[in-house]
Backbone as a ProteinNet text record, in pm:
[ID]
protein_1_A
[PRIMARY]
MPTPGNASVAVMRKAFILVSLFVSLAARATYTVETYEVTWRDEARQRTIAAKIYAPKDAPGLAPLIVFSHGLGNSSEGYSYLGEQWASQGYVSIHPDHPGADLEVTKHGLWHLYRAGFDRKNWETLPRDISFVIDQVVQGNLPEALRGHVDPTRIGVAGHSIGAYAALAIGGMNAVFRDPRVRAAIPMSMSEEMPRAAYKSVAIPMLHLTGTHDSSLLYGTTPADRRVPFESIPRDDQFLISIKGANHSSFSDDESAGNRAMHDIIRKSTSLFWNAYLRGDHERDDRG
[TERTIARY]
-1053.3	-1083.4	-1134.9	-1265.4	-1320	-1246.5	-1215.3	-1146.5	-1225.1	-1214.3	-1272.5	-1204.7	-1277.4	-1217.3	-1130.9	-1017.2	-934.1	-813.7	-807.5	-683.4	-688.1	-569.7	-570.6	-476.1	-517	-439.3	-399.9	-278.5	-246	-245.6	-325	-312.5	-240.5	-163.5	-88.2	-102.1	-100.5	-104.7	-248.8	-309.9	-433.4	-505.2	-588.6	-672	-781.5	-798.5	-903.8	-1045.5	-1055	-1196.7	-1256.9	-1203.9	-1230.9	-1369.9	-1432	-1578.7	-1662.6	-1659.9	-1738.7	-1715.7	-1585.7	-1560.7	-1607.2	-1611.6	-1668.7	-1816.9	-1882.3	-2011.9	-2035.2	-1944.3	-1960.9	-1958.2	-1856.5	-1821.9	-1959	-1999.7	-2125.1	-2247	-2250.5	-2359.9	-2354.1	-2239.1	-2221.3	-2287.4	-2329.8	-2375.3	-2264.5	-2289.6	-2185.4	-2241	-2142.7	-2168.1	-2118.8	-2189.8	-2146.3	-2015.7	-1920	-1782	-1773.3	-1730.9	-1696.9	-1565	-1485.3	-1349.8	-1325.6	-1210.9	-1175.5	-1013.3	-972.3	-838.7	-794.6	-677.7	-637.5	-475.1	-430.5	-297.9	-266.2	-172.3	-128.4	14.2	43.7	195.9	238.9	353.1	430.6	542.3	509.7	617.9	736.6	723.2	845.4	946.4	885.3	984.5	1000.4	934.8	928.8	895.1	771.1	732.6	579	533.9	401.6	351.8	232.7	181.1	45.1	43.2	-112.3	-166.9	-296.3	-344.7	-492.6	-528	-658.3	-731.8	-858.1	-940.9	-1069.2	-1072	-1192.4	-1276.2	-1404.3	-1482.5	-1619.1	-1687	-1820.3	-1931.5	-2017.1	-2135.1	-2246	-2271.4	-2389.1	-2372.9	-2244.4	-2230.9	-2250	-2320.1	-2351.6	-2232.4	-2225.8	-2120.7	-1997.6	-1893.5	-1743.9	-1674	-1616	-1554.8	-1410.1	-1373.1	-1228.9	-1147.6	-1021.1	-922.3	-814.2	-791.3	-674.4	-588.6	-466.8	-372.1	-295.6	-296	-222.9	-101.7	9.1	155.4	177.8	197.3	219.9	362.9	376.5	512.7	604.5	720.4	819	773.1	758	711.7	559.3	489.6	345.3	306.7	171.9	128.6	-14.1	-63.3	-195.4	-296	-283.7	-386.5	-389.2	-274.7	-271.4	-360.6	-369.5	-441.3	-573.7	-642.8	-776.9	-871.5	-847.3	-929.8	-924.9	-812.3	-828.9	-899.1	-878.2	-946.6	-1093	-1134.9	-1274.8	-1334.8	-1267.8	-1309.5	-1336.7	-1232.3	-1236.9	-1344.4	-1359.4	-1459.4	-1589.2	-1618.9	-1736.2	-1780.9	-1685.5	-1703.2	-1706.5	-1725.9	-1725.3	-1615.3	-1489	-1375.5	-1340.8	-1269.8	-1201.5	-1060.6	-1029	-892.3	-828.1	-716.8	-630.9	-524.9	-485.7	-373.6	-281.4	-172.2	-84.4	14	64.7	186.3	303.5	418.4	546.3	646.9	663.7	772.9	905.5	951.5	1083.6	1086.2	968.1	934.2	819.9	760	636.3	648.3	545.7	546.9	648.2	691.2	798.3	927.2	951.8	1074.9	1081.4	978.2	969.7	990.5	978.9	997.8	1139.6	1249.5	1384.4	1442.6	1351.5	1388.4	1413.3	1424	1432.1	1559.7	1682.4	1793.8	1772.8	1704.7	1679.7	1596.4	1494.4	1388.7	1450.6	1550.1	1626.7	1717.3	1780.2	1864	1785.7	1665.8	1586.3	1541.1	1547.2	1522.3	1614.3	1731.3	1858.6	1855.8	1758	1761.9	1704	1793	1749.6	1684.1	1687.2	1597.7	1449.9	1406.6	1280.5	1239.2	1336.6	1310.6	1263.7	1301.6	1254.6	1128.6	1135.6	1029.1	880.4	889.7	760.7	682.3	745.4	681.7	636.6	716.2	696.6	574.2	569.2	450.6	322.8	325.3	215.3	156.5	252.6	224.2	159.4	219.8	177.9	26	-12.4	-134.4	-231.9	-185.3	-280.6	-294.4	-187.4	-204.4	-318.3	-314.1	-407.8	-558.3	-575.8	-708	-750.2	-644.6	-690.2	-696.5	-650.5	-666.9	-795.6	-849.9	-970.5	-940.7	-810.3	-774.2	-833.8	-958.3	-1029.8	-1117.1	-1163.2	-1276.7	-1397.4	-1464.2	-1590.8	-1672.1	-1707.3	-1807.1	-1741.1	-1606.8	-1552.7	-1526.6	-1524	-1502.3	-1599.5	-1535.1	-1628.1	-1681.8	-1632	-1695.6	-1586.1	-1462.1	-1338.7	-1311.3	-1297.8	-1265.6	-1108.3	-1052.5	-914.1	-853.9	-951.5	-896.5	-892.4	-930.1	-937.6	-859	-737	-643.9	-569.4	-575	-481.9	-390.3	-277.4	-199.1	-163.4	-166.2	-136.5	-24.7	47.5	130.6	179.7	246.5	274.4	450.1	524.2	666.7	736.8	780.5	869.8	747.9	624.1	512.5	481.7	512.6	509	607.9	732.8	825.6	767.5	718.7	660.9	551.3	462.1	368.9	436.8	541.3	605	686.2	735.7	813.4	714.7	581.8	493.5	445.2	445.2	401.5	504.1	620.2	717.6	854.8	857	987.6	1098.1	1067.8	1170.6	1096.8	1145.8	1093	1080.7	1179.5	1172	1047.8	996.4	884.8	738	749.4	623.4	539.3	410.2	304.2	205.2	187.8	97.2	-54.2	-81.8	-219.7	-262	-174.6	-205.3	-225.2	-346.5	-376.2	-334.7	-339	-307.2	-248.2	-196.3	-125.5	-116.8	-133.5	-110.2	14.1	129.8	229.6	221.3	216.7	211.1	350.2	396.7	502.5	635.1	680	783.6	910.2	956.2	1060.1	1193	1209	1348.5	1402.5	1537.4	1595.7	1634.8	1578.3	1620.4	1640.9	1745.2	1784.4	1652.1	1639.6	1530.8	1518.3	1619.3	1601.8	1516.3	1538.5	1465.1	1327	1262.7	1111.2	1062.7	1142.1	1103.5	1025.9	1041.9	983.9	854.3	811.7	676.2	564.8	471.1	387.9	230.4	195.8	55.6	25.5	-100.1	-149.4	-98.1	-70.5	-47	-89.5	-137.7	-173	-73.6	25.5	134.7	68	93.4	51.9	161.3	159.2	271.6	221.7	301.3	249.5	364.4	315.3	422	519.3	491.5	585.7	644.2	643.1	672.4	815.8	889.8	1035.8	1090.9	1218	1267.7	1412.3	1420.6	1553.9	1650.6	1599.1	1678.7	1738.4	1662.1	1704.5	1744.2	1742.4	1772.1	1683.7	1541.1	1456.8	1381.7	1369	1295.7	1161.9	1076.9	940.5	960	1060.2	1081	1135	1203.4	1232.2	1114	1015	897.4	822.1	857.6	794.7	860.2	987.6	1065.8	1004.9	946.2	873.2	770.3	697.4	581.6	673.4	769.2	833.9	909.6	930.9	1027.4	973.1	835.5	770.5	718.7	766.5	721.4	588.3	480.1	344.6	253.8	135.3	40.9	-62.9	-59.9	-157	-110	-15.2	38.2	-18.2	-41.6	-94.2	-39.8	-23.8	39.4	-59.2	-81.2	-138.9	-59.2	-46	50.3	-54.8	-64.8	-145.9	-93.4	-153.5	-82.6	-73.8	48	57.9	84.1	63.2	91.4	234.8	261.6	403.2	398.4	506.7	527.3	435.6	396.9	319	177.3	138.7	5	-86.8	-21.6	-83.2	-105.4	-33.5	-42.2	-89.3	-104.7	-156.2	-298.7	-316.6	-472.2	-546.3	-666.9	-743.3	-780.7	-767.5	-798.6	-848.4	-891.3	-945.6	-834.2	-725.1	-604.3	-574.7	-604	-565.8	-685.6	-811.2	-934.7	-948.9	-918.7	-937.4	-842.8	-705.9	-609.6	-662.5	-711.6	-745.3	-874.5	-966.2	-1068.6	-1022.6	-917.3	-865.1	-812.7	-726.3	-680.3	-789.5	-911.1	-1017.1	-1084.2	-1108.6	-1175.1	-1092.1	-974.2	-882	-853.1	-823.3	-798.6	-916.7	-1026.6	-1143	-1180.2	-1152.1	-1184.3	-1074.4	-957.9	-865.5	-887.3	-925.4	-972	-1087.7	-1181.9	-1305	-1262.1	-1169.5	-1118.9	-1055.2	-974.6	-876	-907.9	-996.6	-1043.6	-1171	-1258.9	-1396.2	-1418.5	-1315.4	-1327.3	-1394.2	-1402.7	-1475.3	-1405.5	-1269.1	-1202.9	-1233.2	-1267.6	-1303.8	-1444.6	-1543.7	-1676.6	-1671.9	-1585.5	-1570.6	-1516.6	-1402.2	-1342.1	-1446.7	-1543	-1645.2	-1759.5	-1759.2	-1864.4	-1985.4
3500.5	3416.5	3511.6	3488.5	3579.6	3545.3	3652.1	3622.8	3714.7	3664	3714.9	3842.6	3941.7	4058.8	4136.6	4205.7	4289.2	4196.5	4089.7	4003.3	3974.2	3963.4	3939.8	3802.9	3723.3	3612.2	3601.2	3547.2	3505.8	3359.1	3312.8	3185.7	3150.6	3056	3014.6	2896.8	2854.6	2725.5	2662.3	2646.4	2550.5	2564.1	2680.4	2697.7	2602.1	2494.5	2391	2460.4	2560.8	2614.1	2663.2	2772.2	2811.6	2849.4	2919.8	2957.5	2843.1	2736	2615.8	2545.7	2546.9	2479.4	2554.3	2680.2	2760.5	2734.4	2720.9	2689.8	2534.5	2447.5	2320.1	2314.2	2409.8	2417.8	2485.8	2584.4	2638.8	2556.2	2458.5	2359.1	2261.5	2231.8	2114.2	2133.2	2021.9	2038.2	2055.9	2120.7	2136.8	2045.8	2014.8	1922.2	1973.8	1925.8	1950.9	1879.4	1934.8	1880.1	1821.2	1701.6	1633.8	1599.5	1600.5	1580.1	1460.1	1399.8	1276.9	1282.6	1235.8	1236.5	1079.7	1057.9	910.8	918.3	787.5	771.3	641	623.7	504.2	471.3	346.4	303.1	227.7	291.3	218.1	133.6	30.6	-69.2	-93.8	-88.9	-104	8.4	132.9	237.5	289.4	219.6	245.4	392.1	419.5	574.5	575.1	664.4	687.5	823.2	806.3	906.1	943.9	1067.9	1110.8	1184.4	1201.2	1265.7	1318.3	1428.6	1473.6	1460.4	1415.1	1383.2	1467.5	1538.2	1630.5	1525	1510.8	1424.9	1489.2	1478.1	1527.6	1442.6	1488.5	1409.9	1386.1	1256.6	1208.9	1245.4	1241.5	1260.3	1120.8	1123.3	989.5	937	800.7	732.2	735.4	715.2	708.5	857.2	893.5	1028.3	1021.4	1092.4	1104.2	1141.6	1103.3	1113.1	1230.8	1304.1	1415.1	1386.5	1372.3	1378.1	1506.7	1581.8	1712.7	1701.1	1744.8	1742.8	1891.9	1903.5	2041.8	2080.4	2215.7	2276	2254.5	2291.3	2264.1	2342.5	2285.6	2353.2	2348.9	2302.9	2301.3	2160.8	2126.9	1998	1963.1	1855.1	1799.8	1905.8	1987.3	2087.1	2210.7	2231.7	2351.4	2337.6	2435.4	2445.3	2405.1	2440.5	2377.9	2448.6	2548.6	2622.9	2532.1	2452.9	2375.6	2239.5	2180.4	2060.4	2086.1	2188	2216.9	2249.6	2313.4	2347.2	2230.2	2139.4	2017.2	1922.5	1898.3	1816.4	1875.7	1999.3	2052.8	2030.7	2016.1	1979	1827	1742	1601.1	1520	1570.1	1502.9	1458.9	1345.6	1320.1	1376.2	1460.7	1515.4	1490.1	1412.3	1373.9	1440.2	1509.3	1579.3	1522.1	1459.7	1371	1489.5	1436.1	1501.5	1434	1506.6	1449.1	1461.5	1367.3	1364.4	1421.4	1495.3	1556.7	1672.5	1703.4	1833.7	1912.4	1858.3	1909	2018.6	2048.5	2152.3	2144.1	2019.2	1986.4	2058.1	2074.7	2148.8	2292.8	2348.8	2501.5	2518.9	2410.7	2433.2	2437.5	2441.3	2453.3	2567.5	2662.7	2796.6	2809.3	2939.7	2967.7	2909.6	2917.9	2843.2	2697.4	2624	2478.8	2475	2547.2	2554.4	2587.9	2678.5	2715.6	2590.2	2543.9	2415.8	2289.3	2294.9	2166.1	2174.2	2301.4	2324.4	2244.8	2228.7	2157.2	2002.7	1952.9	1812	1737.6	1678	1599.7	1466.5	1422.8	1314	1339.9	1456.5	1479.9	1450.6	1449.6	1425.1	1277.3	1197.2	1051.9	1036.2	1093.7	1060	1110.4	1228.2	1297	1219.4	1184.1	1111.5	967.6	918.9	771.1	802.5	890.5	916.6	924.4	988.3	1005.7	870.1	789	652.2	564.6	579.8	508.2	541	673.6	710.8	655.2	660	599.9	448.9	385.5	240.5	206.8	292.2	294.6	305.3	396.6	413.7	276.6	241.9	126	-0.1	-20.5	-126.7	-113.3	6.2	32.6	64	109.1	155.7	286.9	318.4	439.9	443.7	552	567.5	482.4	418.9	330.1	406.2	525.2	597.8	637.4	611.9	640	521.1	398.3	275.6	244.3	201.4	191	307	429	545.1	635.6	593.2	667	580.1	652.5	577	582	445.1	436.1	462.1	469.2	495.1	640.2	728.7	885.2	939.7	966.5	1006.9	1124.6	1243.7	1353.9	1369.3	1443.8	1498.6	1638.8	1700.5	1854.9	1884.8	1975.6	2008.1	2154.2	2210.4	2343.6	2340.1	2411.1	2425.5	2293.1	2243.3	2099	2007.2	2029	1953.1	1952.8	2073.1	2074.4	1984.1	1980.9	1879.9	1745	1699.3	1569.7	1534.6	1633.6	1623.1	1597.3	1673	1665.5	1522.2	1487.4	1359.1	1243.4	1243.4	1135.4	1141.8	1260.6	1259.9	1231.2	1187.2	1130.8	1217.4	1318.7	1385.7	1313.5	1232.7	1126.2	989.5	904.8	789.3	688.2	713.2	621.1	635.8	758.5	769.6	804.4	785.8	792.6	698.8	745.9	637.3	632.2	535.4	531.6	537.8	537.1	552.2	693.5	776.3	931.9	988.5	1049.8	1097.5	1224.5	1322.7	1469.7	1527	1643.4	1705.4	1851.3	1900.4	2057	2090.5	2127.8	2173	2330.8	2365	2516.4	2576.3	2658.5	2726.2	2641.8	2559.4	2473.5	2526.6	2459.3	2521.4	2468.6	2352.2	2297.5	2326.2	2357.4	2394.7	2264.8	2220.3	2113.6	2167.8	2093.6	2118.5	2104.7	2190.7	2192	2057.1	1975.7	1855.7	1750.8	1772.1	1675	1681.8	1777.8	1773.7	1712.9	1689.7	1619.4	1497.3	1423.5	1289.6	1297.1	1414.1	1433.3	1370.1	1293.4	1205.1	1219.7	1328.1	1350.8	1516.3	1542.8	1688.6	1745.4	1874.1	1944	2100.5	2146.6	2283.8	2351.4	2438.9	2499.3	2641.7	2648.8	2779.8	2855.6	2986.4	3077.2	3208.1	3303.6	3435.9	3528.9	3664.5	3764.6	3805.4	3775.6	3813.5	3681.9	3576	3444.2	3428.8	3484.6	3485.8	3439	3397.8	3360.3	3440	3535.3	3585.8	3495.7	3420.5	3322.6	3212.2	3163.1	3049.4	3102.7	3234.4	3290.2	3255.2	3234.2	3199	3315.8	3324.8	3433.5	3396.9	3475.8	3440	3374.6	3397.7	3338.3	3187.9	3163.5	3016.6	2932.6	2990.5	2921.4	2869	2932.3	2890.1	2789.3	2761.2	2655.5	2517.3	2456.9	2340	2339.7	2442	2463	2467	2573.2	2584.7	2478.1	2378.1	2269	2140	2137.1	2019.9	2007.8	1917	1913.8	1844.7	1906.1	1847.5	1963.7	1925.7	2027.3	2035	1942.7	1945.9	1990.7	2109.5	2181.1	2323.5	2376.1	2501.1	2582.4	2698.2	2798.4	2915.3	2929.9	3055.2	3121.5	3253.4	3339.5	3448.2	3445.8	3535.2	3664.5	3785.5	3901.2	3934.3	3959.4	4003.5	3884.9	3757.5	3643.9	3608.4	3577.6	3561.8	3391.3	3346	3204	3166.3	3241.3	3198.4	3222	3282.3	3316.1	3183.9	3079	2938.5	2878.3	2906.5	2823.3	2912.1	3050.3	3127.8	3111	3109.8	3108.6	3219.8	3210.8	3299.9	3423	3544.1	3676.1	3749.4	3880.8	3971.5	3986.5	4006.3	4031.5	3934.4	3808.5	3711.3	3638.9	3674.2	3589	3579.8	3702.9	3700.6	3608	3600.5	3496.9	3360.1	3336.9	3207.4	3171.3	3253.1	3230.5	3183.6	3250.8	3206.9	3064.3	3027.8	2895	2800.4	2827.7	2736.6	2703.6	2819	2791.4	2724.3	2777	2710.6	2565.3	2543.3	2385.3	2307.5	2348.8	2284.2	2250.2	2351.9	2334.7	2225.7	2237.9	2144.6	1995.5	1975.5	1831.1	1782.8	1885.8	1836.1	1797.6	1877.2	1834.8	1695.1	1670.2	1563.2	1433.3	1477.7	1352.6	1315.2	1404.2	1371.2	1379.6	1414.9	1403.4	1518.9	1644.8	1741	1791.6	1794.2	1821.4	1736.8	1607.6	1525.5	1547.6	1590.7	1618	1740.1	1838.6	1966	1950	1878.4	1842.6	1775.6	1698.6	1638.9	1722	1850.3	1935.9	1899.3
-1300.5	-1180	-1059.3	-1027.8	-914.1	-787	-701.8	-587.1	-466.3	-347.3	-235.1	-181.2	-138	-65.3	-156	-102.9	-165.6	-213.3	-180.9	-221.8	-380.9	-433.4	-580.9	-596.8	-711.7	-741.3	-874.9	-910	-1055.5	-1057.5	-1170.7	-1203.4	-1337.1	-1331.9	-1459.2	-1495.2	-1625.6	-1691.7	-1692.1	-1790.6	-1806.2	-1681.9	-1667.4	-1549.4	-1531.1	-1596.7	-1578.8	-1578.7	-1677.1	-1687.1	-1565.1	-1521.4	-1374.4	-1368.1	-1460.4	-1453	-1420.9	-1502.8	-1491.3	-1352	-1303.1	-1185.2	-1064	-1078.6	-963	-950.8	-1077.1	-1073.4	-1013.5	-1033.8	-967.7	-825.2	-775.2	-624.3	-570.2	-628.6	-582.4	-566.4	-654.1	-662.1	-572.9	-514.3	-419.3	-286.8	-235.2	-88.8	-1.5	114.2	224.1	338.9	420.5	528.8	655.8	764.8	901	920	984	1009.5	1140.1	1155	1282.6	1279.8	1400.9	1406.8	1506	1481.8	1562	1582.8	1702.3	1742.7	1738.5	1671.1	1659.8	1689.3	1720.9	1738.8	1687.1	1587	1530.9	1567.1	1565.6	1600.3	1480.6	1434.4	1310.5	1374.5	1391.4	1449.1	1369.1	1255.6	1159.2	1170.9	1206.5	1213.5	1358.8	1452.3	1589	1608.5	1547.7	1529.7	1559.6	1651.4	1691.2	1617.3	1548.1	1459.5	1524.7	1586.7	1616.1	1493.7	1498.5	1383.9	1414.3	1346.1	1366.1	1234.9	1245.7	1123.6	1125.4	1011.2	968.7	881	919.4	819	797.3	688.7	664.8	735.4	796.8	849.6	754.7	763.7	684.1	528.5	477.2	337.8	269.8	161.7	90.1	24.5	-1.8	-66.6	-3.8	-73.1	-10.2	-35.5	85.2	66.3	26.3	-69.5	-114.3	17.3	21.4	121.8	79.5	179	172.5	295.7	273.6	385.2	377.2	492.9	501.3	593	532.7	589.6	639.6	776.1	838.3	810.6	831.6	808.9	939.9	940.8	1047.6	1171.7	1282.7	1416.4	1425.7	1340.9	1352.2	1416.3	1376.6	1448.5	1368.9	1414.5	1354.8	1403.3	1505	1539.2	1435.7	1369.3	1285.5	1156.3	1080.8	953.4	950.1	1064.4	1086.7	976.4	941.5	830.6	697.6	665.3	552.8	586.2	692.2	726.5	735.2	784.2	810.4	663.4	582.9	441.3	362.4	366.4	272.1	329.3	457.3	507.5	489.4	484.1	468.7	304.8	224.9	70.8	64.2	161.3	150.3	148.2	180.7	191	333.1	358.3	479.3	482.1	553.4	559.4	704.2	674	792.1	804.7	926.1	948.6	1059.6	1005.4	1114.4	1165	1280.6	1343.6	1278.9	1264.9	1223.7	1339.6	1405.7	1519.9	1460.6	1538.8	1477.7	1412	1350.1	1267.3	1330.6	1439.2	1503.5	1597.1	1685.9	1772.7	1877.2	1911.3	1998.2	1975.2	1846	1804.7	1856.5	1856.6	1898	2039.8	2116.4	2276.3	2312.1	2232.3	2265.9	2202.8	2163.4	2121.9	1967.2	1927.2	1791.3	1711	1779	1722	1698.8	1784.7	1760.7	1648.4	1635.8	1519.8	1389.8	1397.8	1262	1221.2	1321.7	1277.4	1233.8	1300.3	1254.8	1109.6	1058.7	898.8	828.2	870.5	797.5	826.6	904.7	938.2	817.8	756.6	616.7	665.9	778.3	833	793.2	794.4	768.2	620.8	536.7	391.9	372.8	474	460	545.8	663.8	762	723.9	665.8	637.4	529.7	407.1	309.9	360.7	442.6	495.2	598.8	653.7	763.1	675.9	565.5	477.3	421.1	359.8	325.2	434.7	548.7	663.6	700.1	696.1	714.1	617.6	496.5	377	422.5	457.7	486.9	597.1	704.4	805.2	751.6	660.5	600	519.5	450.6	347.9	435.9	560	631.7	738.1	726.2	808.9	946	991.1	1112.2	1146.6	1143.2	1158	1282.7	1319.7	1417.3	1357.3	1438.7	1385	1295.7	1329.5	1226.6	1103.6	1074.9	934.6	867.2	928.4	882.2	757.1	634.8	518.4	443.5	489.4	438.8	362.7	357	291.4	155.5	48.2	-77.3	-94.5	-84.1	-103.7	-241.8	-346.2	-477.5	-513.3	-420.9	-463.4	-359.5	-370.2	-239.2	-302.1	-223.1	-241.9	-123	-157.3	-45.2	-46.9	53.5	44.2	163.3	152.9	268	245.7	358	370.3	396	334.4	368.1	358.3	449.6	446.3	426.9	456.7	421.1	267.1	206.2	54.3	-8.8	58.4	-1.6	21.5	115.8	132.7	29.9	-4.4	-106	-239.5	-265.9	-394.8	-407.9	-294.5	-291.1	-308.5	-243.8	-258.9	-410.4	-463.1	-610.9	-708	-671.6	-776	-771.4	-716	-708.8	-679.3	-565.4	-529.9	-566.4	-647.3	-686.5	-567.8	-476.7	-356.4	-268.6	-276.4	-182.2	-270.5	-400	-481.8	-426.6	-396	-357.5	-479.1	-541.9	-661.6	-630.5	-483	-451.6	-454.3	-469.7	-447.3	-587.5	-623.8	-760.1	-774.1	-682.9	-694.7	-565.9	-585.5	-470.9	-471.7	-362	-338.2	-270.9	-315.2	-237.4	-210.1	-85	-59.3	7	-70.4	-31.2	0.4	-97.9	-92.8	-14.1	75.1	160.8	122.5	56.4	24.2	-104.6	-103.4	-234.1	-294.4	-404.9	-492.7	-630	-696.5	-840.9	-920.3	-1015.1	-1118.6	-1169.5	-1202.7	-1254	-1155	-1039.2	-934.7	-955	-1021.1	-1023.3	-1166.7	-1231.6	-1376.9	-1360.9	-1253.7	-1237	-1151.6	-1131.6	-1069.2	-1167.8	-1117	-1193.8	-1191.2	-1111.8	-1074.4	-1101.6	-1119.8	-1115.1	-989	-992.2	-874.2	-880.7	-761.3	-761.2	-660.2	-720.4	-642.4	-582.9	-460.9	-390.9	-321.1	-353.7	-291.7	-279.6	-247.8	-227.8	-273.7	-306.7	-356.8	-260.1	-125.7	-21.2	46.3	-32	25.7	28.9	128.6	135.8	269.9	283.8	421.3	426.9	505.1	522.2	586.5	695.2	755.3	661.1	573	484.9	349.5	331.5	206.3	83.8	107.4	-4.2	-42.6	-165.5	-230.1	-294.3	-322.8	-392.1	-518.4	-586.2	-708.6	-692.3	-578.5	-547.2	-516.5	-466.6	-439.4	-562.2	-668.7	-799.9	-875.5	-837.3	-917.6	-920.1	-839.5	-868.9	-984.5	-976.2	-1086.5	-1219.9	-1216.5	-1346.7	-1397.4	-1317.2	-1346.5	-1384.7	-1354.5	-1368.5	-1515.6	-1615.7	-1760.2	-1780	-1710.2	-1731.2	-1761.4	-1813.3	-1854.2	-1731.4	-1652.2	-1534	-1402.9	-1425.7	-1306.7	-1310.9	-1193.1	-1179	-1077	-1081.3	-985.7	-955.5	-824.6	-771.8	-661.9	-711.8	-623.9	-567.2	-440.1	-371.4	-336.9	-377	-344.2	-190.2	-143.3	-20	70.7	14.5	116.3	146.3	273.1	305.7	332.6	382.4	417.5	515.9	620	730.3	698	592.9	557.5	550.1	505.6	485.3	623.5	719.2	847.4	959.2	949	1053.1	1088.7	1213.4	1269.7	1196	1159.5	1071.6	1153.2	1086	1147.7	1022.2	1072.6	966.2	883.7	908.1	815.4	706.9	746.3	641.5	585.2	627.2	593.3	440.2	371.7	222.2	154.8	212.5	157.1	186.1	300	330.1	241.6	217.1	127	-15.2	-61.5	-192	-180	-74.6	-51	-37.5	29.8	47.7	-73.2	-147.2	-290.3	-383.7	-404.7	-508.5	-490.7	-368.5	-326.4	-343.9	-302.2	-332.4	-472.2	-555.2	-702.2	-747.8	-711.6	-748.2	-719.3	-593.9	-544.7	-625	-643.6	-726.6	-863.7	-918	-1050	-1061.2	-962.9	-980.8	-889.7	-797.4	-716.2	-737	-786.6	-835.8	-979.4	-1052	-1206.8	-1269	-1195.1	-1267.4	-1393.6	-1395.4	-1527.8	-1645.7	-1600	-1719.2	-1771.4	-1683.9	-1727.1	-1805.1	-1762.6	-1830.3	-1984.7	-1980.2	-2110.3	-2218.2	-2160.4	-2265.1	-2280	-2221.1	-2241	-2179.3
[MASK]
++++++++++++++++++++++++++++++++++++++++++++++++++++++++++++++++++++++++++++++++++++++++++++++++++++++++++++++++++++++++++++++++++++++++++++++++++++++++++++++++++++++++++++++++++++++++++++++++++++++++++++++++++++++++++++++++++++++++++++++++++++++++++++++++++++++++++++++++++++++++++++++++

């Protein structure tokens, strides 16, 4: 698998014919990216969800949808390199805030942020937020320019850290939160410690991302712990990429010269995965 810069990457299990998929990515048109700010009210849960939307300008047809779930202490403004990448490839990428796990948590100091990592309410609210966002898209509660331009049958979910938990939960790790509208997911650096048996019910293709330095001294998490979801899901459509030198924050940090090569790997690999499972590139490749 070709990689940009000096970073290296390990790909494990059924690499979905990477050479042909890189060709398919290179051949696709790229689009100018437009952004929108929205706020939705979930009356059933008495919860307000703000979101940032990245969308391709003038893309033909219906755009597949990606919902991205941020990590603890982040916000809808974070991970812009991913929203911009996916929208440039013709996807609509919606990044919601998760009240109780968002930037507000950081304003009360590091101890409060640390303790918030043990708040199990987030195990329910985050996946519910994702399904609520999908509801808004299906119901057409979008900026006028996007109405009628999003494909509700091709939906993916991605997330980082506790957002990776949300992606796994939506994908079937927890049957209560499984959303059958979601066809594929990308959990990045899963933060929650679940028993291996918990992953056996995952029902969709997933691309798992981590790094060789992806550990947490505060929470006692090792790089090996980050690989447990991939190792525990008994499906052939699970893939693992471990980026050399990447740590837990490499996925969420603003882009710089020091992490650009890592971000390039994340951009390209995730776009290939979405193309494979939201656009059907893997099916075309299997047919030759």
